[in-house]
GUVEXLO-362448 format. One line per 4 residues: number of its first residue (from 1); their letters; for each residue x, y, z of N, C-alpha, C, O. Coordinates in Angstrom, 2 decimals, padded with zeros to 5 digits. Last residue first. Example, Ala and Ser with C-alpha at 12.3 -4.5 7.8 and 13.67 -1.06 7.14 Angstrom:
! GUVEXLO-362448
2	sa	012.85/-002.25/007.08/013.67/-001.06/007.14/012.90/000.03/007.87/013.41/001.14/008.04  013.19/-005.69/007.80/012.30/-004.50/007.80/013.20/-003.30/007.80/014.24/-003.32/008.46 $
***
This chain:
! GUVEXLO-362448
213	kgrg	008.39/-011.42/-019.29/009.55/-011.57/-020.19/009.84/-013.04/-020.45/010.78/-013.35/-021.18  006.42/-011.18/-017.44/006.01/-011.29/-018.84/007.16/-011.49/-019.80/006.95/-011.71/-020.99  007.63/-010.83/-015.03/006.95/-012.10/-015.28/006.64/-012.31/-016.75/006.60/-013.43/-017.25  008.43/-008.19/-015.19/009.44/-009.24/-015.26/008.84/-010.60/-015.54/009.46/-011.44/-016.19 $
209	rrrl	006.04/-006.91/-014.74/006.64/-006.81/-016.07/007.70/-007.89/-016.27/007.84/-008.44/-017.36  005.76/-007.51/-012.08/004.80/-008.07/-013.03/005.31/-007.96/-014.46/005.03/-008.82/-015.30  007.88/-006.08/-010.96/007.80/-007.53/-010.78/006.88/-008.16/-011.82/007.19/-009.22/-012.37  007.23/-003.46/-011.59/008.42/-004.06/-012.18/008.38/-005.58/-012.09/008.79/-006.28/-013.01 $
205	reqe	004.93/-003.18/-009.98/004.84/-002.99/-011.43/006.02/-003.66/-012.13/005.85/-004.33/-013.14  006.00/-003.54/-007.46/004.99/-004.48/-007.94/004.86/-004.39/-009.46/004.69/-005.40/-010.14  007.69/-001.34/-007.33/008.26/-002.68/-007.25/007.28/-003.72/-007.78/007.67/-004.67/-008.46  005.82/000.75/-007.45/006.79/000.60/-008.53/007.41/-000.79/-008.52/007.63/-001.38/-009.59 $
201	flyk	004.42/000.33/-005.06/003.71/000.30/-006.33/004.68/000.06/-007.48/004.40/-000.74/-008.38  006.53/000.71/-003.24/005.91/-000.60/-003.37/005.13/-000.73/-004.67/005.17/-001.78/-005.32  007.09/003.45/-003.55/008.13/002.47/-003.83/007.52/001.08/-004.07/007.93/000.37/-004.98  004.66/004.50/-002.67/005.08/004.72/-004.06/006.15/003.71/-004.46/006.13/003.19/-005.57 $
197	ilee	004.79/003.69/000.01/003.74/003.15/-000.86/004.11/003.34/-002.33/003.89/002.44/-003.14  006.98/005.23/000.93/007.03/003.77/000.97/006.01/003.16/000.02/006.33/002.22/-000.71  005.96/007.80/000.62/007.16/007.41/-000.14/007.28/005.88/-000.19/007.65/005.32/-001.22  003.82/007.66/002.44/003.56/007.92/001.03/004.75/007.49/000.17/004.56/006.87/-000.88 $
193	rdse	005.22/007.33/004.82/004.31/006.28/004.37/004.03/006.42/002.87/003.99/005.43/002.14  006.53/009.79/004.90/007.32/008.57/004.77/006.45/007.41/004.30/006.88/006.60/003.48  004.33/011.43/005.23/005.15/011.62/004.03/006.05/010.41/003.80/006.31/010.04/002.66  003.39/010.55/007.71/002.59/010.28/006.52/003.37/010.50/005.23/003.11/009.83/004.23 $
189	diil	005.48/008.80/009.95/005.20/010.07/009.29/004.47/009.80/007.97/004.88/008.93/007.21  004.00/006.50/012.12/004.88/006.69/010.97/004.50/008.01/010.32/003.31/008.30/010.16  002.96/004.35/014.56/003.38/005.73/014.32/004.34/005.73/013.14/005.36/005.04/013.15  002.18/001.73/014.13/001.40/002.57/015.03/001.68/004.04/014.79/000.78/004.88/014.82 $
185	fevg	002.12/-000.82/011.78/002.65/000.49/012.12/001.67/001.21/013.04/000.47/001.29/012.75  002.32/-004.23/012.80/001.53/-003.14/012.24/002.13/-001.81/012.67/002.60/-001.68/013.80  004.14/-007.09/012.03/004.15/-005.84/012.79/003.26/-004.81/012.07/003.44/-004.56/010.88  004.75/-010.46/012.40/003.91/-009.48/011.72/003.75/-008.24/012.57/003.28/-008.32/013.71 $
181	ngsh	007.48/-012.33/012.22/006.86/-011.39/013.14/006.08/-010.35/012.36/006.66/-009.46/011.74  006.92/-015.62/010.78/007.67/-014.39/010.99/006.96/-013.52/012.00/005.95/-013.92/012.58  004.89/-017.49/010.52/005.94/-017.41/009.49/006.75/-016.13/009.58/007.22/-015.61/008.57  003.09/-015.70/012.79/002.96/-016.76/011.80/003.99/-016.54/010.71/003.97/-015.51/010.03 $
177	thvv	002.72/-013.99/014.92/004.05/-014.60/014.74/003.96/-015.79/013.79/004.67/-016.78/013.97  001.17/-010.73/015.16/001.13/-012.18/014.99/002.55/-012.69/014.78/003.46/-011.91/014.49  001.70/-008.15/015.94/000.30/-008.60/016.00/000.14/-010.09/015.74/-000.90/-010.66/016.06  003.85/-005.89/017.37/003.77/-007.26/016.86/002.34/-007.76/017.04/001.82/-007.80/018.16 $
173	rgia	003.75/-002.52/016.37/003.37/-003.51/017.38/003.27/-004.88/016.72/002.69/-005.02/015.64  006.02/000.28/015.78/005.05/-000.75/015.42/004.78/-001.71/016.57/005.48/-001.71/017.58  007.18/003.32/014.57/006.89/002.55/015.78/005.81/001.54/015.41/004.80/001.90/014.80  009.72/004.31/012.25/008.35/003.92/012.57/008.32/003.22/013.93/009.30/002.62/014.36 $
169	lipd	011.58/005.97/009.75/011.41/005.68/011.17/009.95/005.34/011.45/009.04/006.01/010.94  013.49/005.13/007.01/012.14/005.49/007.45/011.99/005.05/008.90/012.25/003.90/009.24  016.92/006.33/006.81/015.89/005.29/006.93/014.53/005.88/007.30/014.44/006.99/007.83  018.33/008.52/004.32/017.97/008.25/005.71/016.89/007.17/005.78/016.03/007.10/004.89 $
165	ergp	018.55/008.24/001.48/019.73/008.36/002.33/019.43/008.00/003.78/020.19/007.25/004.40  017.12/006.01/-000.81/016.88/007.03/000.22/018.05/007.04/001.18/018.50/005.99/001.65  017.61/003.91/-002.45/017.58/005.23/-003.05/017.33/006.36/-002.07/017.33/007.53/-002.44  015.68/001.59/-000.58/016.65/001.84/-001.65/016.48/003.23/-002.25/015.37/003.68/-002.52 $
161	leie	015.23/002.06/002.84/014.55/002.09/001.55/015.56/002.41/000.46/016.24/003.43/000.56  015.29/000.57/005.89/016.18/001.03/004.82/015.46/000.92/003.48/015.11/-000.18/003.04  013.71/001.56/008.76/013.54/000.77/007.54/014.38/001.37/006.43/014.22/002.53/006.07  013.86/001.21/012.05/014.48/002.02/011.01/014.50/001.17/009.75/015.22/000.17/009.68 $
157	meli	011.59/001.05/014.83/012.17/000.50/013.60/012.78/001.58/012.72/012.29/002.71/012.65  010.70/-000.13/017.92/011.19/001.07/017.25/011.97/000.59/016.03/012.91/-000.19/016.18  007.90/-002.08/018.87/009.21/-001.97/018.24/009.46/-000.56/017.74/008.57/000.12/017.23  006.27/-003.81/021.40/006.35/-002.55/020.67/007.77/-002.37/020.16/008.73/-002.49/020.92 $
153	agvp	004.50/-006.91/021.57/005.75/-006.16/021.74/005.75/-004.91/020.87/005.28/-004.95/019.73  002.29/-008.34/020.86/002.08/-007.17/021.70/003.34/-006.35/021.92/003.26/-005.23/022.41  003.83/-011.48/020.88/002.71/-010.68/020.39/002.45/-009.54/021.38/002.39/-009.76/022.59  007.41/-011.55/021.14/006.08/-011.82/021.70/005.02/-010.92/021.07/005.27/-009.76/020.77 $
149	lkeq	009.55/-012.71/018.50/009.10/-011.65/019.39/007.71/-011.95/019.92/006.90/-012.54/019.21  012.18/-014.79/017.99/010.73/-014.72/017.91/010.26/-013.72/018.95/010.53/-013.88/020.14  015.18/-013.81/016.28/014.44/-014.08/017.51/012.95/-013.99/017.26/012.49/-013.21/016.42  016.02/-013.18/013.79/016.54/-014.42/014.37/015.79/-014.79/015.64/015.77/-015.96/016.03 $
145	pkll	013.22/-011.98/011.80/014.43/-011.84/012.61/014.88/-013.18/013.17/014.18/-014.19/013.02  011.49/-011.19/009.49/012.03/-012.52/009.75/013.33/-012.37/010.54/014.41/-012.62/010.01  008.47/-009.28/009.46/009.90/-009.40/009.72/010.28/-010.85/009.93/009.51/-011.64/010.47  006.19/-007.70/007.60/006.46/-009.03/008.13/007.97/-009.17/008.23/008.67/-009.20/007.22 $
141	vggg	004.56/-004.59/008.32/005.68/-005.34/007.74/005.74/-006.72/008.38/005.39/-006.89/009.55  002.12/-002.00/007.48/002.89/-002.87/008.36/003.91/-003.68/007.59/004.10/-003.51/006.39  000.90/-000.28/005.72/000.30/-000.45/007.04/001.09/-001.32/007.98/000.77/-001.39/009.17  002.04/-000.30/003.29/001.96/000.99/003.95/001.41/000.89/005.35/001.43/001.87/006.10 $
137	sina	003.98/-003.35/003.54/002.92/-002.52/002.98/002.97/-001.17/003.66/003.82/-000.93/004.51  006.03/-006.22/002.88/005.81/-004.92/003.53/004.69/-004.19/002.81/004.47/-004.39/001.62  007.73/-009.32/003.58/006.86/-008.47/002.77/006.56/-007.22/003.57/006.80/-007.15/004.78  010.06/-009.90/004.92/009.53/-010.88/003.97/008.55/-010.20/003.03/008.55/-010.46/001.83 $
133	tmay	012.95/-007.99/005.84/011.51/-008.11/005.65/011.20/-009.25/004.68/011.95/-009.52/003.75  015.46/-008.90/008.14/015.08/-008.70/006.75/013.57/-008.84/006.65/012.97/-009.70/007.29  016.91/-007.21/010.96/016.05/-008.23/010.38/015.79/-007.88/008.92/015.88/-006.72/008.52  019.06/-006.52/013.70/018.72/-006.34/012.29/017.85/-007.51/011.84/018.03/-008.65/012.27 $
129	srkl	018.75/-004.86/016.90/018.99/-006.02/016.05/018.61/-005.67/014.62/017.94/-004.68/014.36  019.81/-003.35/019.90/019.26/-003.20/018.56/019.68/-004.38/017.69/020.82/-004.84/017.75  019.09/-002.76/023.21/019.73/-003.68/022.29/019.05/-003.57/020.94/017.83/-003.69/020.85  019.09/000.61/024.40/018.41/-000.61/024.01/019.27/-001.47/023.09/020.07/-000.96/022.31 $
125	rdvk	020.03/003.04/025.09/020.77/001.89/025.60/020.16/000.56/025.16/020.67/-000.50/025.51  018.27/004.91/024.16/019.58/004.84/023.51/020.38/003.62/023.95/021.30/003.20/023.24  016.12/004.70/025.96/016.00/004.13/024.62/017.35/003.96/023.95/017.57/002.98/023.24  015.55/005.34/028.57/016.82/004.70/028.29/016.85/004.08/026.89/017.51/003.07/026.67 $
121	game	013.06/006.24/029.27/014.11/007.23/029.12/015.45/006.66/028.74/016.41/007.42/028.59  011.48/004.00/029.66/011.32/004.76/028.42/012.42/005.78/028.20/012.70/006.15/027.06  011.30/002.38/031.76/012.59/002.39/031.10/012.59/003.26/029.86/013.55/003.27/029.09  008.70/002.51/032.65/009.74/002.94/033.58/011.13/002.98/032.95/012.05/003.56/033.53 $
117	vkpi	007.23/001.42/030.52/007.25/002.87/030.73/008.40/003.30/031.62/009.01/004.35/031.38  009.22/-001.23/029.03/008.08/-000.70/029.77/008.30/000.78/030.08/009.39/001.31/029.91  011.03/-000.87/025.86/010.72/-001.44/027.17/009.49/-000.82/027.81/008.81/000.01/027.21  010.87/-001.72/022.49/010.74/-000.63/023.45/010.31/-001.20/024.79/009.33/-001.94/024.86 $
113	vayr	013.20/-003.51/020.73/011.96/-003.65/021.49/011.92/-002.55/022.54/012.82/-002.44/023.37  014.46/-002.25/017.69/014.66/-002.48/019.12/013.29/-002.62/019.76/012.35/-001.93/019.38  015.93/-002.65/014.41/014.82/-002.49/015.36/015.27/-002.73/016.79/016.32/-003.32/017.05  016.41/-002.14/011.06/017.09/-002.10/012.36/016.02/-001.81/013.40/015.28/-000.83/013.28 $
109	vwls	015.84/-003.91/008.18/015.20/-003.15/009.24/016.05/-003.27/010.50/016.36/-004.37/010.95  016.24/-004.20/004.69/016.83/-004.28/006.02/016.08/-003.38/006.99/015.73/-002.25/006.67  013.97/-005.92/002.58/014.54/-004.66/003.04/015.13/-004.86/004.43/014.58/-005.61/005.24  012.61/-007.59/000.16/013.67/-007.83/001.14/014.36/-006.51/001.46/015.21/-006.04/000.71 $
105	advr	009.16/-008.17/-000.46/010.35/-007.33/-000.62/011.33/-007.63/000.50/010.94/-007.90/001.63  006.01/-008.54/-001.66/007.17/-009.29/-001.21/008.41/-008.47/-001.49/008.68/-008.12/-002.64  003.62/-006.12/-000.70/004.56/-006.59/-001.71/005.66/-007.41/-001.04/006.18/-007.02/000.00  000.35/-004.97/-000.45/001.44/-005.67/000.24/002.32/-006.34/-000.80/001.83/-007.05/-001.67 $
101	lfrr	-001.61/-002.15/-000.33/-000.90/-003.04/-001.23/000.28/-003.65/-000.48/001.12/-002.93/000.07  -003.82/-002.12/002.47/-002.70/-001.57/001.72/-002.15/-002.63/000.77/-002.21/-003.83/001.03  -006.35/-002.14/003.93/-006.08/-002.93/002.73/-005.00/-002.29/001.87/-005.22/-001.98/000.71  -006.67/-000.43/006.12/-006.27/-001.81/006.32/-005.79/-002.50/005.06/-004.91/-003.36/005.12 $
97	nwry	-007.52/002.17/005.60/-006.50/001.96/006.61/-005.97/000.54/006.69/-004.91/000.32/007.28  -008.68/004.42/003.80/-008.34/003.04/003.49/-007.19/002.65/004.40/-006.03/002.78/004.03  -011.42/006.57/004.35/-010.01/006.26/004.56/-009.79/004.76/004.42/-010.60/003.94/004.86  -013.66/007.33/001.70/-013.39/006.84/003.04/-011.92/006.49/003.14/-011.26/006.15/002.15 $
93	fsrp	-015.63/009.84/000.03/-014.47/008.95/000.13/-014.43/008.37/001.54/-015.09/008.86/002.45  -018.22/010.98/-002.21/-017.63/010.79/-000.88/-016.50/009.78/-000.96/-016.43/008.97/-001.88  -018.87/011.16/-004.80/-019.29/012.27/-003.95/-018.68/012.17/-002.56/-018.62/013.16/-001.82  -016.92/010.25/-007.71/-017.47/010.01/-006.38/-017.88/011.29/-005.67/-017.32/012.36/-005.90 $
89	rtli	-017.96/010.03/-011.08/-017.12/010.74/-010.11/-017.73/010.60/-008.71/-018.93/010.80/-008.54  -018.14/006.96/-012.77/-018.86/008.07/-012.16/-017.97/008.71/-011.10/-017.32/008.01/-010.32  -015.67/006.24/-015.25/-016.28/005.98/-013.95/-017.07/007.20/-013.49/-016.70/008.33/-013.79  -014.49/004.77/-018.05/-015.27/005.93/-017.63/-015.99/005.57/-016.34/-016.85/004.68/-016.34 $
85	ysgd	-011.20/003.66/-018.85/-012.52/003.39/-018.29/-013.18/004.68/-017.82/-012.52/005.56/-017.26  -009.50/003.94/-022.02/-009.62/004.22/-020.59/-011.06/004.03/-020.13/-012.00/004.20/-020.90  -009.45/003.63/-024.76/-009.45/002.42/-023.94/-009.58/002.67/-022.45/-009.75/001.72/-021.69  -009.80/005.81/-026.32/-008.41/005.46/-026.02/-008.31/004.24/-025.11/-007.20/003.85/-024.72 $
81	sreg	-012.54/006.11/-026.38/-011.89/005.60/-027.60/-010.43/005.21/-027.35/-009.89/004.38/-028.07  -013.64/004.92/-023.14/-013.41/005.94/-024.15/-012.70/005.32/-025.35/-012.31/004.16/-025.32  -016.13/002.67/-021.85/-014.75/002.99/-022.20/-014.72/004.13/-023.21/-015.63/004.30/-024.02  -018.42/002.66/-019.03/-017.99/002.23/-020.36/-016.53/002.57/-020.58/-015.77/002.74/-019.62 $
77	qvts	-018.99/003.06/-016.42/-020.05/003.35/-017.40/-019.69/002.89/-018.80/-020.56/002.76/-019.66  -018.49/001.56/-013.43/-017.86/001.73/-014.74/-018.97/001.91/-015.78/-019.78/001.00/-015.99  -019.10/003.20/-010.38/-019.61/002.30/-011.42/-018.92/002.61/-012.74/-018.78/003.77/-013.12  -017.34/003.17/-007.20/-017.90/003.81/-008.37/-018.38/002.75/-009.35/-018.12/001.56/-009.18 $
73	dfaf	-016.00/004.04/-004.03/-016.68/003.06/-004.87/-017.36/003.79/-006.02/-017.90/004.88/-005.85  -012.75/005.00/-002.87/-014.14/005.32/-003.19/-014.69/004.21/-004.08/-013.95/003.53/-004.78  -010.17/005.64/-000.45/-010.84/004.80/-001.44/-012.22/005.36/-001.72/-012.78/006.09/-000.91  -006.87/006.54/000.75/-008.31/006.75/000.58/-008.86/005.77/-000.45/-008.11/005.16/-001.21 $
69	mgek	-004.21/007.21/002.99/-004.80/006.32/002.00/-006.31/006.52/001.97/-006.95/006.65/003.02  -002.86/010.58/003.47/-003.09/009.18/003.82/-003.65/008.38/002.66/-003.59/008.80/001.51  -002.10/013.07/002.68/-002.97/012.99/003.86/-003.25/011.56/004.29/-003.81/011.33/005.36  -000.77/012.75/000.35/000.03/013.13/001.51/-000.77/013.03/002.80/-000.20/012.92/003.89 $
65	tsfs	-002.48/009.80/-000.88/-002.09/011.20/-000.97/-001.21/011.51/000.23/-000.93/010.62/001.04  -003.36/006.85/-002.72/-002.71/007.51/-001.59/-002.43/008.96/-001.92/-002.17/009.32/-003.07  -006.24/004.76/-003.43/-005.11/005.59/-003.81/-004.54/006.26/-002.57/-005.16/006.25/-001.50  -008.66/002.62/-004.91/-007.85/002.97/-003.74/-006.63/003.75/-004.21/-006.05/003.44/-005.24 $
61	irvl	-011.87/001.96/-005.92/-010.64/002.63/-006.33/-009.89/003.07/-005.08/-010.44/003.83/-004.27  -013.99/-000.65/-006.67/-013.41/000.13/-005.59/-012.06/000.66/-006.05/-011.21/-000.10/-006.50  -016.88/-000.95/-008.79/-015.46/-001.11/-008.51/-015.06/-000.25/-007.31/-015.72/000.74/-006.99  -019.45/-002.55/-010.45/-019.13/-001.73/-009.28/-017.68/-002.01/-008.91/-017.29/-003.16/-008.74 $
57	snkl	-019.96/-002.50/-013.98/-019.42/-003.15/-012.78/-019.22/-002.12/-011.67/-018.88/-000.96/-011.93  -020.69/-001.44/-016.39/-021.74/-001.58/-015.37/-021.26/-002.29/-014.10/-022.07/-002.63/-013.24  -017.94/-002.94/-017.98/-019.10/-002.05/-018.09/-020.18/-002.44/-017.09/-020.55/-003.61/-016.97  -015.69/-004.42/-018.14/-016.06/-003.94/-016.81/-017.31/-003.06/-016.83/-017.68/-002.49/-015.80 $
53	sgle	-014.59/-007.25/-019.89/-015.44/-006.07/-019.90/-015.84/-005.70/-018.47/-016.26/-006.55/-017.69  -011.57/-008.39/-018.34/-012.56/-008.47/-019.41/-013.36/-007.18/-019.42/-012.86/-006.13/-019.02  -008.67/-009.72/-017.01/-009.36/-008.49/-017.36/-010.29/-008.71/-018.54/-009.87/-009.16/-019.60  -008.65/-012.16/-014.51/-008.41/-011.85/-015.91/-009.28/-010.66/-016.30/-010.46/-010.60/-015.97 $
49	geev	-007.05/-012.26/-011.22/-008.11/-012.48/-012.19/-007.68/-012.15/-013.60/-006.51/-011.88/-013.87  -004.80/-009.79/-010.03/-005.66/-010.93/-009.71/-006.75/-011.03/-010.77/-007.32/-010.02/-011.18  -003.22/-007.78/-011.08/-002.76/-008.50/-009.89/-003.54/-009.78/-009.64/-003.00/-010.75/-009.10  -002.07/-006.41/-013.95/-003.21/-007.15/-013.41/-002.72/-008.04/-012.28/-001.90/-008.93/-012.49 $
45	dyvs	000.12/-005.32/-015.11/-000.44/-004.60/-013.97/-001.66/-005.28/-013.37/-002.22/-004.80/-012.39  000.77/-006.74/-017.32/001.68/-006.85/-016.18/001.14/-006.17/-014.93/001.63/-006.40/-013.82  -001.02/-006.03/-019.23/-001.18/-007.37/-018.64/-000.30/-007.52/-017.40/-000.60/-008.34/-016.53  -001.87/-002.60/-018.45/-001.19/-003.62/-019.25/-001.37/-004.97/-018.56/-001.83/-005.02/-017.41 $
41	prgi	-005.12/-001.04/-017.92/-003.81/-001.55/-017.50/-003.18/-002.47/-018.54/-003.87/-003.05/-019.38  -006.50/001.99/-018.98/-006.57/000.54/-019.11/-005.20/-000.05/-018.79/-004.20/000.42/-019.34  -006.94/004.70/-016.67/-006.26/004.07/-017.79/-006.42/002.56/-017.80/-006.47/001.92/-016.74  -009.97/006.22/-015.85/-008.89/005.36/-015.38/-008.26/004.64/-016.57/-008.97/004.04/-017.38 $
37	yvhh	-011.57/009.17/-015.22/-011.13/008.29/-016.30/-009.87/007.55/-015.84/-008.85/008.16/-015.51  -014.53/010.21/-013.72/-013.11/009.94/-013.51/-012.70/008.93/-014.57/-013.41/007.95/-014.80  -017.14/012.69/-014.17/-016.49/011.41/-014.42/-015.02/011.42/-013.99/-014.37/012.46/-013.90  -018.20/015.21/-013.85/-019.07/014.07/-013.59/-018.36/012.71/-013.67/-018.93/011.70/-013.27 $
33	ddld	-016.33/017.16/-014.42/-017.25/017.39/-013.30/-018.05/016.15/-012.92/-018.51/016.04/-011.78  -013.44/015.13/-015.15/-014.32/016.25/-015.43/-015.32/016.34/-014.29/-015.17/015.65/-013.28  -010.11/013.87/-015.68/-011.25/014.15/-014.80/-012.14/015.19/-015.45/-011.67/016.04/-016.20  -007.66/011.32/-016.49/-008.40/012.55/-016.76/-009.57/012.66/-015.79/-009.96/011.68/-015.15 $
29	virs	-006.24/009.18/-015.55/-005.71/009.86/-016.73/-006.43/011.17/-017.02/-005.89/012.04/-017.71  -005.12/007.55/-012.77/-006.16/008.47/-013.22/-005.59/009.26/-014.39/-004.56/009.93/-014.25  -003.77/004.26/-013.37/-003.62/005.68/-013.05/-004.88/006.43/-013.44/-005.62/006.01/-014.33  -003.38/000.96/-011.90/-003.58/001.87/-013.02/-003.31/003.30/-012.56/-002.70/003.52/-011.51 $
25	lfkv	-003.51/-002.52/-011.13/-002.94/-001.20/-010.89/-003.13/-000.33/-012.12/-003.07/-000.81/-013.25  -006.32/-004.70/-010.33/-005.18/-004.25/-011.14/-004.73/-002.86/-010.72/-005.46/-002.12/-010.04  -008.38/-007.51/-010.03/-007.71/-006.42/-009.31/-006.50/-006.01/-010.14/-005.73/-006.86/-010.59  -011.49/-009.18/-010.32/-010.24/-008.75/-010.92/-009.69/-007.58/-010.12/-010.45/-006.77/-009.59 $
21	kpag	-014.14/-011.42/-010.55/-013.19/-010.77/-009.65/-011.89/-010.45/-010.37/-011.27/-011.33/-010.97  -016.46/-010.68/-013.21/-015.58/-011.60/-012.48/-014.55/-010.83/-011.66/-014.15/-009.72/-012.02  -018.98/-008.18/-012.45/-017.96/-008.75/-013.34/-017.15/-009.75/-012.54/-017.15/-009.70/-011.31  -020.78/-007.35/-010.53/-021.10/-007.08/-011.92/-020.11/-007.62/-012.92/-020.35/-007.54/-014.13 $
17	slte	-018.70/-006.10/-007.84/-019.85/-006.85/-008.36/-020.04/-006.50/-009.82/-019.53/-005.49/-010.30  -016.12/-005.19/-007.38/-016.93/-005.61/-006.24/-018.13/-006.44/-006.68/-018.53/-007.36/-005.98  -012.79/-005.06/-008.60/-014.22/-005.21/-008.87/-014.92/-005.73/-007.63/-014.41/-006.59/-006.91  -010.38/-002.62/-007.96/-010.87/-003.95/-007.58/-012.36/-004.03/-007.86/-013.12/-003.17/-007.42 $
13	vqvk	-007.43/-000.84/-008.55/-008.83/-001.04/-008.93/-009.23/-002.47/-008.61/-008.52/-003.41/-008.94  -005.31/001.56/-007.28/-005.56/000.13/-007.35/-007.06/-000.05/-007.56/-007.87/000.54/-006.84  -003.50/004.27/-008.81/-004.65/003.70/-008.12/-004.62/002.18/-008.21/-003.99/001.60/-009.10  -001.65/007.25/-008.95/-001.65/005.80/-009.08/-002.79/005.24/-008.25/-003.03/005.68/-007.13 $
9	ygpk	-002.52/010.27/-010.53/-002.54/009.47/-009.30/-002.52/007.98/-009.64/-003.26/007.51/-010.50  -002.86/011.48/-012.96/-001.53/010.98/-012.64/-001.49/010.17/-011.36/-000.51/009.45/-011.13  -005.19/014.01/-012.04/-004.62/013.13/-013.07/-003.20/012.73/-012.69/-002.43/013.53/-012.16  -006.54/013.93/-008.72/-005.71/014.59/-009.72/-005.28/013.58/-010.78/-005.02/012.42/-010.46 $
5	lepn	-008.85/014.66/-006.11/-008.39/013.76/-007.16/-007.61/014.55/-008.21/-007.96/015.68/-008.54  -008.42/015.59/-002.85/-008.58/016.13/-004.20/-008.01/015.13/-005.20/-006.83/014.80/-005.15  -010.32/014.12/-000.14/-009.08/014.38/-000.87/-009.38/014.91/-002.26/-010.47/014.71/-002.79  -012.66/015.72/002.07/-012.39/014.80/000.98/-011.07/015.13/000.29/-010.73/016.31/000.16 $
1	m	-012.76/015.86/005.56/-012.39/016.58/004.34/-012.01/015.59/003.24/-011.17/014.72/003.45 $
***
């Protein structure tokens, strides 16, 4: 089932061909039966490269909904008088499971290593530790705990998100130990993932605006 595009959706735009490599954050500003209109970003929203003419460029548009992360490829046909980009409206979408926006952020995480199956009923007795994140995305987190965790370890995590009363709960697996413990999310409520992604988009936007001051 294809997601429903709506004006106001935050998107990440990445050129695939036809123009120098550039990646930026923006929003869907309008829609019609044949086109999607993407707002022209400010200099603070450009994540990679330099923004120039995108006419006839093939681009990838990534966005999130309550159902998850999605993307579609489209061609930039030109610009409207207000500067927004005119894209061909997609006929199909695909789930965007790996290339989440990753942001450097320091968030507290309370975690415990989930034991083997025979101890699964004793979760409340597990030793719990605290770690600070080095970076985080909708697909996983890089933890910098005091202990080095083995690759393959399964973690039960409580992620403290600013402005939220209850932590985000997730189950993850350690996939690497380069400069910290890289953990991919295995189980996370999609509404929590959506809230996390929105927070990350806003943090990235604020960070880039701060660079321009």
